[in-house]
N, C-alpha and C positions, 0 to 999 in steps of 0.2 A: 895892695898889688897894683902895678901899672896896668894900663889898658892892654898893652901887648902881652904881658904875662897872663892876664885873664884870657885873652884870645888864644894863646898857645895851649893853655890848659883845657879850655872849654871846646875848642874847635873839633878835636877828634871825637869827643863824646856827642857833640851836636850833629856831626856828620852821620854817626851811627843812628842817632835818633831820627835824622832826616830820611834815612833809608826806610825806617818803619813808617814814618809819616807818608811818604810817597807810595809805599806799598799799600797802606790802608786806603789812601785816596783812590788809587787805580783799581784795586779789587772792589771797593765799595761802589765806585761809579759804574763799573762793569756790571755787577749784579743788580745794582740799583736801576740801571737802564733796562735790563731784561725785565725786572719786576715792573718798572714803569710802563713798558709796552703792554704787558699782560693786563695791568690794571686799567690802562687807558682803553684798550680794546674791550675789556669787560664792561666798563662804564658806558661806552658808546654803543657797542654792538651786542652786548649780552642781553639775556632776557631780564625780566623784572627782578628775579632773585639775585642774579649776578650784579645787576646795576645797583641794587640796594646794598649788597655785600661790599662791593668795591668802593662805593661812595662812603659808606660808614668807615671802612678801613682807612681810606685816604684822609677822611676828616679827623679820625682819631689820632693818626700819626702827625698830621700837620697842626693839630690843635693842642698837642702836649709837648713840653720841652724835650729836646734831644737828650739832655743830661738825665732827666727823669727816666727816659726809656733805657738808657745805659745802666742806671742804677737798678731798675727793675730786673734787667737781665743778669746783672752781675751779683747784686746783693739779695734780690728777691727770689731767685730760683733755687739757690742752694738748700733752703729749708725743705724744698720739695724733692730733693735728691738730684737736682740738675746743677752740676758745677762745671762751668766753662772757663777756659783761660781768658785773661783780660783781652788779648789780641783777638781771639775768636768773638768775644762779646762785642768788641769795638767794630769788627767787620760786619757782624750781623746787624748791629744797631745802626751803623752808618748806611749800610746797603738798603735796609728796609725804609729808613727815614728818607733817604735820597730817592728811592723808588716812588714814594708817595708824591713828592714834588715833581719828579720827572713825569709821572702820570698826568698831572695837571698841565704841564707844559705841552706834552704831546697831544693831549685831548684838544687843547686850543688850536694846535697846529693842524690836526686832522680836520677839525670842524671848520677851519678856514678854507678848506679845499671844496670847490664846487661839487654839489651832489650830482651834477651832470656827468662827472667823470666816472662814477660808479655805474651809472646807467649806461654809459658808453661801453664799459667793461662787460656788462650783461649783454649788450647788443652784439658783441663779437664772440659770445659763447662762454665767457668766464663765469664761474660761480661767485657767490658773494665773497667768500674768503679769498679766492684768487684775485678778485678785484681789489680787495683790501691790501693784500700783501704785495701785489705786483704793480698796482696803480696808485693807491692812496698813500701807503706807508713810505715809499721812496721819496715822494714829494714832501710828506710831513717831516721826514728826517732832515731834509735840507732846511726847512723852515724853522726847525727847532734848534738848530745849531747855536744861535746866540744865547738862548736860554740854557742849553746844555753846557755851554762854555761858562756861564755864570755859576751854574750848579757845581761844576768841577772846581772852580776857584773857591766858592763858598765851602765846599766839602773839604778842600785842602786846609782851610783855616779852622773848620769845625773839628777836625781830627785832634786839635789841641785839647779837646775835652777828654780824650782818652787817658790822659795822665791822671784824671780823677779816679780811675779804676785801676791804676797801676801799670798801664801800658807804657813801654819804654820808648815812646816817640819823642820828638824833639823837645816838647815842653817838659816831659818827664825827665829827660836828661838834663835840661836846664835847671830844673828844681833840684836835682841831685847835686849838680856842680855848685850851684849857689849856696846850698846848705852846707857845703864843705868850706868854701872860701869867703862866704858872706858878701860876695860882690853881686848882690841881686840886681842892682841897676845895670851894671855893665853886661852881665850875662843875658838879661832879658832884652836889652837893647840890641845885643848881637843876634838874638833869636828873631827879633822884629826885623832886622836888616835882612836876614836870610829869607824870611817869609816874603818880604817886599821884593827882593830880587827874583824869587821864583814866580811870584804872581805877575810881575812885570814881564818876565820871559813868556809865561803861559798866555798872557793877554796878547802879546805880539804874535805868538805862534798860532793861536786859535783865530786871530784876525786874518792871518795868512791863509789858514785852512778854509775859512769862510769865503774868502775871495776866490780860492781855487775851485770850490764846488759850486759857486754861484752861477746860475744860468741867467744871462742878460734878459731882463724883462720878465723873469719868472715870477717875481714878487707881485707883479701887476696882473697876473693871470687869475681869472675867477671863473 
């Protein structure tokens, strides 16, 4: 088959797979961010029990391969009566894994903010958690944008692992097409180009967002 014939055959399927890839990425980064915030707050401001629990949970997820986590959820749970669709497993696995990394990014961002600011919040009558949510976290979110951007892009590429459990994302579709026409090289080159274009667009977009929310001189405040 010529390159154009491969392109015409593969493109519609790859676009369907791309929709799943983007959906997995967006859903996972959304829930991963929420989980990351909770874990970061538990690790920094929780009591000894919660600090130990969150530290262990984060360490476990960061210290084990993402693919192993997906396999445990997809192949390990059915013997215990828990059967989940591949897409649901992928969303859970990616969300939880991303949340562990987001927790560490946010923890570093929170701890980079001067402790004087929380004391200032107390001085105007705020409670501890009011100071955290209205003073500390808004600043931490601004500082964590570069790391969050990297996590979004990494997660976009990591979703390619979902084809290993049968999710019909872009790599799954590519494998299906290539197994029919045996044009593995051309099909996977096309997939690589699609990923490259999306990552390039996201890099430019998030760079623009970072500039829009940046406060001049903010990064130098302590």
